[in-house]
PAMARPA-200288 format. One record per residue (C-alpha): residue in three letters; x, y, z. Coordinates in steps of 0.1 Angstrom, whole numbers, plus 5000, padded with zeros to 4 digits. Layout:
BEGIN
ALAXYZ
...
***
This chain:
BEGIN
MET013854764659
PHE016055034675
LEU018454794684
LEU018654664648
LEU019355044639
VAL022355084661
CYS023954774654
SER023554874616
SER025155204624
ILE028055044643
GLN028754814615
GLN028655074589
VAL031155284610
ALA033454974615
ALA033354894578
ALA034055284568
GLN037155234595
ASN038054904580
SER038054994542
ASP041155224547
LEU043254944560
THR045654754541
LYS045954364547
ASN049354424565
THR048154714587
PRO046854614620
LYS043554764628
ALA044554924662
ILE047055144645
ASN044455314625
TYR041855424653
ASN042355514688
ASN040855344719
PHE039955544750
TYR041055464783
LEU039455564817
VAL042055714843
THR041355744877
TRP043555784907
ASP043955604938
THR043755854963
LYS044155594989
SER047755494977
ILE048955864984
THR052055775008
ASP053756125008
ARG050856405012
LYS053456665013
ALA055056554979
PHE051556534965
ASP050956904976
ALA053957014963
LEU053656844929
LEU050056924926
SER050557244902
GLU052957064881
GLN050456764876
ALA047957024866
GLY050057174842
SER051156834828
LEU047256754821
LEU046657074804
LYS049757024783
LEU048356664774
TRP044756794770
LYS046057054745
ALA047956814726
GLY044756594722
LYS046256304741
ILE043656314768
GLU039956454767
ASN036756484790
VAL038556574824
TYR036256544855
ILE036956704886
ASP035656564919
PRO036556744951
LYS035156464977
PRO038056194976
THR040256145005
ASP043656025012
GLN044355735038
THR044555945066
GLY040756105058
HIS042156455044
ARG040256545015
VAL042456564982
GLY040256574952
THR040756414922
VAL040256394884
ALA039356144862
PHE040056184824
PHE040055954791
VAL043455904774
ARG043355854736
ALA045655554726
THR046055234704
THR046954994736
PRO047054974772
GLU050955014768
THR050355344750
ALA048155504773
ASP050755384803
ALA053255574780
VAL051155914781
LEU050555884820
ALA054455824823
GLU054756184817
MET052756304845
PRO054556404875
PHE052456214898
VAL053555894876
LYS057156004874
LYS057456064914
ARG055355764922
ILE053355994942
VAL049655804937
ASN048655504917
TYR046155514886
ASN043555264874
LEU043455234836
LYS040255064822
GLU039655054784
VAL036155204773
GLY036355164737
ALA036155424706
PHE034555754708
TRP031355684687
LEU028855984688
GLY031256274693
ARG030356574713
PRO026856754707
GLU028357114708
ASP030756984678
LEU027656854659
GLY025657204667
ILE023157054688
GLY022157204722
THR023657124754
ASN021957074789
ASP021457454796
***
């Protein structure tokens, strides 16, 4: 029964999104998918360049977040580079209509421009439920 309710809700949301579309407008233009971005820390070939650009990379991330192009940034201090030195990393979601538009957002970042580290991009779909705090619901306190 629960699965039926969830499927019905998804269909209603999809129908609402599709009702705004015209016959000549591709669906992907009217709503965004999200793409998970993770960094391959083992691909760092120049640790000095990585360290030198880290502050600029962080500023770029903040700028993209403020612009609404990325969200849900997660920090993991454990990853290491290929020599075993800790570098830490962040993962986040890019809001885009296609993998190409997600790549274009990432192309603005210093690590990508300077080819300091490779990233992995995985499509995860549309943002479905929203954030509990935006709905006035409690958090995990």
